[in-house]
C-alpha positions in Angstrom: 0.0 0.0 0.0 1.5 3.3 -1.1 0.6 6.9 -0.1 0.4 9.5 -2.8 0.7 13.0 -1.4 -1.2 15.6 -3.4 -1.7 19.1 -2.0 -1.0 17.7 1.5 -3.7 15.0 1.0 -2.6 11.4 1.6 -4.3 9.3 -1.1 -4.1 5.5 -0.7 -3.0 3.4 -3.6 -4.3 0.0 -2.6 -6.0 -3.2 -3.8 -9.1 -5.0 -2.5 -6.9 -7.4 -0.6 -5.4 -4.5 1.2 -8.8 -3.0 1.8 -9.8 -6.0 3.8 -7.1 -5.0 6.3 -8.6 -1.6 7.0 -12.4 -2.1 6.4 -12.9 -2.6 10.2 -10.9 0.5 11.1 -12.6 3.5 12.6 -12.2 6.8 11.1 -13.1 8.9 8.0 -13.1 7.3 4.6 -13.4 9.8 1.7 -13.6 9.5 -2.1 -13.0 13.0 -3.6 -14.3 13.3 -7.1 -12.6 15.4 -9.8 -14.9 18.4 -9.8 -14.5 19.3 -6.1 -10.8 18.5 -6.2 -10.4 20.8 -9.3 -12.2 23.7 -7.6 -10.8 23.2 -4.1 -9.5 26.3 -2.4 -6.3 25.6 -0.5 -6.9 26.0 3.2 -10.7 25.7 2.9 -12.7 23.4 5.3 -13.0 20.9 2.4 -9.3 20.8 1.9 -8.6 20.5 5.6 -11.2 17.7 5.9 -9.4 15.7 3.1 -6.0 16.3 4.8 -7.3 15.1 8.1 -9.2 12.1 6.7 -7.9 8.7 7.7 -8.4 7.0 4.4 -8.5 8.9 1.1 -9.2 6.8 -2.1 -8.7 7.5 -5.8 -12.3 7.8 -6.8 -11.7 9.8 -10.0 -10.5 8.1 -13.1 -9.6 11.5 -14.6 -7.3 12.2 -11.6 -5.7 8.8 -12.0 -5.0 9.4 -15.7 -3.6 12.8 -15.0 -1.2 11.5 -12.4 -0.1 8.9 -14.9 0.4 11.1 -17.9 1.5 14.3 -16.2 3.6 12.9 -13.3 4.4 9.4 -14.4 2.7 8.0 -11.3 0.5 4.9 -11.8 -2.1 4.2 -9.2 -5.1 2.0 -8.9 -8.5 3.6 -9.2 -10.7 2.8 -6.2 -14.0 4.5 -6.7 -16.9 4.9 -4.3 -18.8 2.5 -6.4 -16.1 -0.2 -6.2 -15.8 0.4 -2.4 -19.5 0.0 -1.8 -19.6 -3.1 -4.0 -17.0 -4.6 -1.7 -18.6 -3.2 1.5 -22.1 -4.5 0.8 -20.7 -8.0 0.2 -18.7 -7.7 3.4 -21.5 -6.5 5.7 -23.8 -9.3 4.5 -21.6 -11.7 6.4 -21.9 -9.7 9.7 -24.9 -10.2 11.9 -24.6 -7.4 14.4 -23.9 -4.4 12.3 -25.6 -1.1 12.8 -25.6 1.4 10.0 -26.7 5.1 9.9 -27.6 6.5 6.5 -27.3 10.2 6.0 -29.4 11.0 2.9 -30.2 14.1 0.9 -33.9 13.5 0.5 -36.8 11.3 1.6 -37.0 9.7 -1.9 -33.3 8.7 -1.8 -33.7 7.6 1.8 -36.5 5.2 1.0 -34.5 3.7 -1.9 -31.4 3.2 0.3 -33.4 1.6 3.1 -35.0 -0.8 0.7 -31.7 -1.8 -0.7 -30.2 -2.5 2.7 -33.3 -4.4 3.7 -32.9 -6.6 0.6 -29.3 -7.2 1.5 -30.6 -8.7 4.8 -29.3 -5.9 7.0 -31.6 -5.6 10.0 -30.2 -2.7 12.0 -30.1 0.5 10.0 -31.4 4.0 10.5 -31.8 7.0 8.2 -31.3 10.7 8.7 -32.3 13.2 6.1 -29.7 15.9 6.1 -30.6 19.6 6.1 -29.1 21.9 3.6 -25.8 22.5 5.3 -23.7 25.7 5.1 -20.3 24.0 4.4 -18.5 26.9 6.1 -20.2 26.4 9.4 -21.7 22.9 9.7 -23.5 22.3 13.0 -26.0 19.6 13.6 -26.7 18.7 17.3 -29.8 16.6 16.4 -27.6 14.4 14.2 -25.0 14.0 17.0 -27.8 13.1 19.4 -29.0 10.3 17.0 -25.4 9.0 16.7 -24.9 8.9 20.4 -28.2 7.2 21.0 -28.0 4.6 18.1 -24.2 4.0 18.3 -23.9 2.9 14.7 -20.8 0.9 13.6 -20.9 2.6 10.2 -22.2 5.9 8.9 -22.8 6.2 5.2 -22.9 9.8 4.1 -24.7 10.0 0.8 -24.9 13.8 0.2 -22.9 15.9 -2.2 -19.1 16.0 -2.5 -17.4 19.0 -1.0 -20.0 19.0 1.9 -20.0 15.4 3.0 -16.3 15.3 3.8 -16.7 18.4 6.0 -19.7 16.8 7.7 -17.7 13.6 8.2 -14.9 15.5 9.9 -17.5 17.3 12.1 -18.9 14.0 13.2 -15.5 12.5 13.8 -14.5 15.5 16.0 -17.7 15.7 17.9 -18.3 12.1 18.9 -16.2 9.7 21.0 -17.9 6.6 19.6 -15.9 4.2 17.5 -17.3 4.6 14.0 -16.3 4.2 10.4 -17.6 7.3 8.6 -17.8 6.6 4.8 -18.3 9.5 2.4 -19.3 7.9 -0.9 -21.9 10.4 -1.8 -24.3 9.4 -4.5 -22.5 6.1 -5.2 -25.1 4.1 -3.4 -27.7 5.3 -5.9 -25.9 3.3 -8.6 -27.0 0.2 -6.6 -30.6 1.4 -5.9 -31.0 2.5 -9.6 -31.7 6.1 -8.6 -28.8 7.2 -10.7 -27.2 6.0 -14.0 -27.0 2.2 -14.5 -23.3 1.7 -13.8 -21.8 -1.7 -13.3 -18.3 -3.1 -12.5 -17.1 -3.1 -16.1 -18.2 0.5 -16.7 -16.4 1.6 -13.5 -13.3 -0.4 -14.4 -13.1 1.3 -17.8 -13.4 4.8 -16.2 -16.7 5.4 -18.1 -18.9 6.2 -15.1 -18.8 9.9 -15.8 -20.0 9.3 -19.4 -23.0 7.3 -18.3 -23.9 9.9 -15.7 -23.6 12.6 -18.3 -26.0 10.8 -20.6 -28.3 10.1 -17.8 -28.5 13.7 -16.5 -26.6 16.2 -18.8 -28.2 19.2 -17.2 -26.4 18.6 -13.9 -23.2 16.8 -14.9 -22.1 18.8 -18.0 -21.2 21.9 -15.9 -19.8 19.7 -13.1 -17.5 17.8 -15.5 -16.5 21.0 -17.3 -15.3 22.4 -14.0 -13.1 19.3 -13.5 -10.9 20.4 -16.4 -9.2 22.8 -14.0 -7.6 19.7 -12.4 -5.3 19.4 -15.4 -3.4 22.6 -14.5 -3.7 21.9 -10.8 -2.0 18.5 -11.1 0.6 19.9 -13.6 1.7 22.6 -11.1 1.6 20.5 -8.0 4.4 18.6 -6.4 3.2 15.0 -6.0 5.1 12.7 -3.7 5.0 8.9 -3.4 5.6 7.2 -0.1 6.0 3.4 -0.1 
């Protein structure tokens, strides 16, 4: 397992075999996508949340390609979709797992709960997140739920750029041993609320294309903003720690 340091963020270059060794670890798991990385302001709460996260994965195929072509650094893409595919198979083998879902809407919440129920997960709860101000996130009601329910895993399914800051807020405000997983809308690939992506599409780095076809109004501007990542990577000093 290598660490790739980009803008003080410690990305993990790992395989599924290596993931098995850390899946039970407590802490903050994040999967930064290309658009928020490209538009990230250095020193912002989002940037600080990524720096302080315990496990940072290469979610973006675009970022992986840029590291390869611009810096000569080859890493393995480990998207939120791939992680959840592994995670859902893993938790099906566990009998006493409690999961808290943090969802963006009632519709998404219902779909996510149906999916976990179909997996055979018995203890799960859902919290519909308010519209957070990313510069000053505060949610005492959420903290109360976490302290009462004591989940083993928290799946944060809201937008990138906000979910990581919320994850860091939860980590700093609770003493419970929790794995906080920020995979955003990736769970919606499984519930069919988003574009129909499978393992092959994800492996070929084509998830962005299917999302663009599925909802061009939202994703065209988002992916256009990701082009800034080219110059960002080119100018950055990227380090590899083995």
